Structures are given as C-alpha cells and as structure tokens.
N, C-alpha and C positions, 0 to 999 in steps of 0.2 A: 348752412349745414344741411338742412332738409333738401335744398335744391341739389347739392352734391350727391346725396343718397339717391335721389331720383335719376340723375344722370348715370350713376353707376348701375342702377337697375336697368336702365334702357340699353346699356352696352353689353349686358349679360347675354350669352347665347340663348336663343329660344329653344325651349324644350316642350314637353307636354303642357297643354293649356292649363291644367290644374296646378302644376308645379310652379309655373311662372306667376300665377295669381297669388299663390301662397307666399312666394318669395317677396313679391311686392308688398303684401300685407305685413310681412315680418319686418321689412325695411321701414315701412311707414310707422309701425308700432315702435320700432327702435328710435326713429326720429322724434316721435311724440314724447317718448320716455326721456330722451336726452333734453328736449326743450323744457319739460316739466322740472327735471333735475337742476337745470341751470337757472330756472326761474324762482327757485325756493332756497332760502337760507335761514339759519337759526341764530338768534342772539342768545348766548348763554347767560346764566344768572350772574349778576354783578357786572354786566357789560352794557354798553349802548352802541348804536351804529348810526352812521350818517351815510348819505348817498353821494356818489360822484358820477355825474353823467358826462358823456364825451362831447356834449355841445355846450352846456351851460356851466360846467365845473361843479363845485361843491354846492349842494342844495342847502341854503341857509335855514329854511323853514322846516326841515325834516330831521327829527331825532327819534330813532326807533328804539323802543323798549325791549325787554326780554320777550322771547317767544319766536313764533314762525312768521316769516315775512316773504313778500314776493317782489321780484324785480324784473326789468326787461333785459333779457340776455344781450350781452355785448354792449348795449347802450348804457346800462347802469351797473355799477358794482359797489358793494358795501365796504365801508371802512369801520372796523370794530375797535372800540376803546374799552379798556378795563378801568372801571370807575371805582374799584375797591381801594381802600386806603392801603398804602404800602410803606414800610419803614425804610429809612435810609440813614446811614451814619456818615457824617461829614466832619472832618477835622480841619482846623485852621490855626496856624501860628499867628499871633498878633501881639500888640504892645499895649501895656496898661498906661494909666495916666502918669505914673512915676517912671515910665520908660523901662519897665520890666517885661521880659519876653514871657508870654503866656501861651501854652498849648491847650486849646479848648476843643472839645468834641461835642457835637450835637446829634441827637436822634430825632429825625423829622418824620412824622407820619402824614403823608400827603396823598391827595387824590385830585383828579381833574373835575372842574365844574361841569356837570352833565348838560347844563343849559347853554353852554358856550363852546361845545365841541366843534361845530363847523368853523368858527373863527380861529379856534386853537389849532385845528389842522392846517389852515391856511398859513398861520404864522410860525408854528413850531413843529408840525408834523407829529409822528407817533412817538419819537424819542424826546418828548418835552422835558422829562426829568433831567436827562444829561445836559440839555441846553440851558436850563433855568436854575435848578436848585444849587449847584456848586457856586455859581456866581453871586446869587443873592444872599446865600448863607455867609459867604466870606465878607461881602459888603456890610451886612448887618452886624456881624460879630466884631469887625474892626471898629465900627462907629460906636457900638455900645461899650465894649471893653475899654476903649480909650477914655470913657467918662469916669472910671473907677481906678483907685489905687490897688496895688497888689493885695494889701491886707483887706481892703473892702470887698474884693472879689471872693474872699473866703468867708468873711463875717456876714456879708449881705448877699449870699448866693441866691436866695429865693427872689430877692428884688432884681438881681441881674437876670435870672432866668425869665422872670415875668416881662421885663423890658425887652429882652431878645424875642420872646414869643410875640409880643404885641407888634413890634416893628416888622418882624419877618412875616407875620400874617398879612399885614397891610401891603407889604411889598409883593407878596405872592398873588394878591388879587389882580395886580396889573397883568399877570400872565395866565389868568383863568385857573388858578390853583387854589385849593382849599387845604389848609393845614389843620388837621385834627389834634395834633399834639406836637410840642417842641420841648425837649428836655436836655439839660446838660448832663452828659454821661461821664465826662472826664475834664478835670481842670488841674493842670500842673504848671510848674514854673521851671525856670532854668536851673541847672545844677548849682551854679554859684549862689543864686538867691536862696535856694533851699538849704544849702550848707550854712549860709549866714544866719538864717532863721533858727536852725537847729543849734548853732553855737550860742546864740543869745538865750535860747531856752535852757540849755545845759548850764550856762553861767548863772542864770536866775535861780535854777533849782539848787545848784551847789551852795548858794548863799542862804538857802532855806533850812532852818534847824530841823524842822519836821522831816524834810527829805533826807538829811544825813542820818537821822535815827532810823528811818525806814530802810535805808540801804544797809545799815548795820544788822537790822533784824532779818532782812532777806539773806544777807551773807551767812548769818547764824543758821538759818533754815537749810541753806544749801550744804553747809558743812555737816550738819546733823544727818541729812539724808545720805551723804557720801559715806559717813562712818557707819551708819546703820546697815548699809548694803555691803560693806566690806567684810571679808572673811578674816582679816587680820585684827589682832587686839592692839588698840592704841590707847595710851594713857596721856591725856592732855588736860591742862588746866582750863578753867572757865574763860580766862583771858584769851587763851589761844583759840578756843572755840567761839569766841565772841558771844558767849552766852551769859555774861555778867550784866544782865539788863538792869538789875537793881543797884549796881555799883555806881558811885558818884562819877567815876571816870567815863561811864557810858554817855552821860549827858554833859560832861565838861566842855567838849568841843562845841556843841550846839549852844550851850549857855553863854559861851564867850562871844559867839556871833550875835546873840541877842543883846548883850551888853555893849558890843561894838556899835550896833545900830542906834542904841539909845545915846 
C-alpha cells in the first residue's frame, strides 16, 4: 500500500517545489496512519482472540485476552470469540421406557472453553453452537428418558434433570464446550396418555366420599353467589339450594360408598 502511494506521488505533475514536498509528506503521513490503523485491534470484554497467519495457519500457542493488541497487516488477522455464557432452548420428542411419547425441552447455558479456542476453530469454526448443541442434546435426551417410565419422569424429575446434566456436560467436553446450567423447562406427554391419566384421576376422586361432599359444598357456594347478585326474588328450599349440610341426606351417598368399601 505504501509503495502504491509513492508511485502515485511520483506520477503527479510537478509544481512549485514547496507544494510537491508538502504533498509527499501528506501522502507519507497517510500511509503511516493507515499502517498503524491496520496493525492495531481491540478485544472487547467477554471475548478472546486467536491469530491466523497466511503461512502457518492458526497459531495454537496464542490466545489474546481483552484489551489492545498488535498484528502484522495482511500477514495476520484476528479471529474473535465471544466466551460469555449464552442460553439456548432445545426441544426433542423422545420415547420413555414404557413406550410413551414425551416432548421435553431443555434450557442450556453454554460457552466455549477459552483455552481450546485454536483447536475449536479448526474443527468447528465460529458457528460451533449450531453444529454441536442440537445433536448432542437430542442424543443425551433419548438415552436418559429411555431409562424411565412415564410416571417416573414426573415423580423423579429432579433425578432425571441431574442425570441429563451430568451426561450432557461430559459429552460437551469432547467439543471444547462448557455447560454452566442445564434445566428441564417443559415436560409433556401425548394427548392419549394425558387423557387416560386424567380419566383415572377423575374415577378415583369420584369414589372418594370427601370429594363428593366437597363438590356439594362448592355447588352450594356457586348457587348462593348467583342468587345474591340477582335482582329477582327467588324462593327455594334448602334442598334445592344444596344448603342442607346438616341433613342426613347430605352424607347418605358418601356413607354408602364407605360401607361398600368395607
């Protein structure tokens, strides 16, 4: 670049002696300023940089910290990595031990290992998250979820989350990634399985005497609120209002269930 500026100055028409000297000094100062500008770069906070030179490739022994640094123009150029932890949500449908379909989502907080940036650049480049995280998360989720039944995934959620985190952290180390946090954000099942579970819960509650009494009390509360806010005058018996809580008929149905169980 400096040689090009000198050639340009030599082809300019000659004028007064002082003007030609000033022009050459100006061009020389511009060439120096350009060289200094191309020789300096800054690594921002939370970032690291590595060097790539046009002869030897990536310099394995050079990892630049935050601050001002120098390079040889054209011969070297920096590759800057953001080493701050970044969140990413990944969803994966998989199957449980009892062959139930499970939709599970993970929130992964990951960052690159700053000490292995040169080798990471050679293997994965700058878009390492897109290349690595979706595949290893799906792999670990399928292997861990397959060890538990659908009911165990709900009752032992903390154990499942811990096992996923442990295996995923070890798997990420193979790709120079550090996982600061792994958490299950969503765990749901197929519509058929959910409907079957709800039907069993309703059936179990309907056979519970306390549940029947509670439903009657709730119904009485709703009727009372409706009548209290109505502007019409209504005359109903306690039986119609389901307010006969002290009557023997209120507990007759539930008592029969208890006797039937005995």
